[in-house]
Each structure stands twice: as structure tokens, then as C-alpha cells.
N, C-alpha and C positions, 0 to 999 in steps of 0.2 A: 504494500500500500504506500501511497505518497502522502507525506505529512502536510497538513494545512499550515502555512506559515504562521498563522495566528496561534496555533496550538503546539507547534513543534518546539520542544524544550531541549536545550543542550545542557547537560549536567556533567560537571567534572567529578571523576571518582575521587573521594577524599584522599586516598593514598597517592593520587597522582597530581595533586595540586602543585603547580610549578614544574611539572615534568617537561623534559625537552624531547626533541625528536630522537628516534632510534640512532644509536651509535654515539651518543653524547657521553659526558662524564657522570651522568646520574648514577647513583649507587643502587637504586631499586627500580626494577622494571616490572610492570604488570601486563601480562598478555592473556587474552581470553580466547578460548576455543569452544565453539558451539558443537555439541555432539549431534549425530543423526537421531531421528525419532526411533523409538522402540516399536516393535510390531503391535504392542498393546496400546500405543498412544495415538491419539488423533493428530493429524498433520495440520499445522497452521504456521503463521509467520509472526507469532507474538514476540519471538526473540530472533533477531537476524543481524548479520553484519551489514553495516551501511555500505552500499556499493561505491560510494565516493572514496577516493584515495587521498592521502595527505601529500604534501609537497615532496616527501621522501619516497613516494611510490608505494606506500603500504596502507592497508585498511586499518584504521585505528578508532573507528566509532562503532559502538554496538547500539542498536535501536530496539526498544521495547514498546510494543503496542499496549496501550492502557486498556485492558480487557473490560474495565468498568465503563469505558467511554468509547467503544469501538465505532459507534455511529459518527462521532466527530473526528475519527481517524487521529486521535491524540497519540503522539509518539514521543517517547523520551529517548534522548540520545546521550550515551555516556562515552567519554573519551578515555582510551587506554594507549599503551605503547604499541599494541598490535592486536588485531582481531582476526580470527580464522573461522570460516564458515564450515558447514558440515562436509563439504567435499574437499577439504584441504588434505594434503598428504603429510605423512610423518616427516619426510625430509624437508618440507617447506618450513615447518616450525624450527627444526634443528638448524638448518642453514641460515635462517634469518635471525633467530633470537638466541641460539645456544652457541653455535660455532664461533662467533666473534668474541665470546667470553673466555675461551679455552687457552689461547696463548699466554694470557696473564697468569695462569696457574703455574707455569714454569718459572715465572718471575717471583713466585712466593706469595701471590695474592690468593686469598680465600674466595672461592666462588660457590654459591649455594643456589640450587635450582630445585624447586618443589612444586608439586601440583596440589591445589586446594579446591575442594568442591564436595557436594553432598554425595551420598551413595548412588552409584550408577551414572555419575557425571562423566566418566571416561578417564579418570586419573591413571588407573593401572595401564590401560591401553596406551595412553600418551607417554608414560614414563618407561614401561617395560616393552610394550608392543608385542609382536608375534615374530615367528621365524621369517615370515614373508614381509612383515612391516615392522622392523625393529623400532623401538621407542627411543626416548632421549638417553636413557642409561647406557644401553649397549653402543649406541652411536657415539656417545661421549667417551666411553672407555676406548673404543677403537681409534678415535681421533687423538686422544691423549697419548696412546701408545705410539702412533705415527709421529706426533710432535717430539716425543722423547727420543725415538730412533733418529730423527732428523738432527736433533741437537747433539746426540752422541756422535753421529757421523761427522758433524762439523767440528766438534772438539777433537775427535780422533785424528782428523786430517791435520789439525793445527799442532797437536802434541805428539803425534806418532806413537811409537811403541810404549812410551811412558804413560799413556792415557789410561785412567781408571774412571769408570762411570760414576757420576755423583747423583744419578737419578734412581729412584725406586718407586714403584707403583704398588700400593697395598689397598685391598678392598675389605670393607666392613659392611655388614648388613644387619640392621636391627629393626625391631618393631616396638613402638610404644602403644600400649593398649591398657586402658583403665589405669593410667598413671604408673604402669609398670613397664620396665625395659627388658626386652628379650633379645638374645643373640640368635640370629637366624642361621648363621654359618656354623657355629659350634654351640648347639643348644646346651643350656645348663639347667640345673635343678631349681635354681632360684633366679629371681629377677635381679638385674644389675643396678647399682646406684649411679646417680649422676653427680659429678663433682665439679668444683671450680678451683683452679690453681691460683697462685698469688698474682698472676697477671690477668685474672678474671676470664681465662679461657675455659670453656666448658669441655669436659672429657668424661669418658665412661670407663672406669677401671675394668680390666679383664675382658674388654670387648675384643673379639678375635679380629686380627688384621692378617689377611692372607695375601702374600706377594703374588703378583701376576706380571708376566712379561709378554704375553700374547693373548689374542682373542680366544684361542682354544683353551688356555688356562682359565681365562675369565668365565667362559661358558661352563666349564666343568665345576667351577666354584659357585657361580651365580644360578 
């Protein structure tokens, strides 16, 4: 549906006030993905990605039809860093919003990516994916391994036979359920505590860290 200019409302997401375009130095980005309808659901356009694109060439507005005032075609529009409709591909999200974050990991920067939504929103598919459509986690590990190998090749060429790799990749996998922490790689009889060190860094004692050097090792672990 097309919004009536008199009733079209553009609302900024509170978390995104003052947000800049994609690729800027902003520390937090919020990206929305609209999942397809389930077979048991009726199809409508109450929630859809605005077809307009920003100056950077990405869709960044989500539009919601006011179901209490459909006769007036009242539409609310919310701005985010990126919006993906039901037909988007896994690689689109990864290449646009995840891939640019990864090189900084090798420079010592912490990078956190998480999916938030209610049950059935598509979090697991987006993060884990399937064998045919890998999600963010396997794609990220694959690319980080490639980055490490490229960095090692560059340093090896510069230092020759004296080169010793300074890189290591370790994987942990945990679940927080009912305020309890469980190690999913090496299950334990008790839930794990959450601690904070003197520098206010959060860590979980005794959480398993499994080293991986290839995707085969990652797949056998994950």
C-alpha cells in the first residue's frame, strides 16, 4: 500500500538516534530482517521493507501498517542501519553488514554480533543457517580463518624461516537459559558462573575453548 502523506509517520528507532550511514565509525548497528510467512499464517503487508533506498544504496526503512486504521492507509516508518525483506539471501546480510567488521578482529578489536527476536523470528536460521544456506556463524569463522592465513603468509614472507605464528582461533559455545550458563561443547554437571576481572571484562571460568585451524575442524566441533 502507498502511504497518505498526511498520515505517513517516520519514527527513529530509539537505539539509532544519531546513527550514521553504513560503514561509519558508529559502534552499534541495528539491522532488521523480515522472515517469510509460516504456512499457518495469513499473508499481508503489515510489516514490509520500504522499497526506497538510502543514499548509500541500501534499504534502511521498515514500514508498519496500522492495523487499527487500515482504511486510512496509516503507515509508520522506522529507520535502521539496514532492512532485509523476506526474499533476501544469507550472503547478502553477511557481505553487507558482517564482512566489513571482521578485519578489525585481527587488530585486537572486540566484535559482537547477535540476533534478537521472539520465538520463531528466524534467529537460528540467520545465525546458524543450513548446509545449503550457511548462516552468519559459519561464514564468519570461514572468513576469519582466511584472514589469519593471509596474515600468516604475509608475515612468513617478511620473516622467512624464523617466523612463528602469533595467531590462534578458539571456539566456545554456551547457552544461557533461566539465568543459568551451560557449556554446549563440553557439557558439565553444573551451570557455570559469570565473573568480572579487575578490568571489568566479563568471563566465564571453565568454559571450554576448542582451537580450530580449518572449517573441517570447526564443523566437527560446532
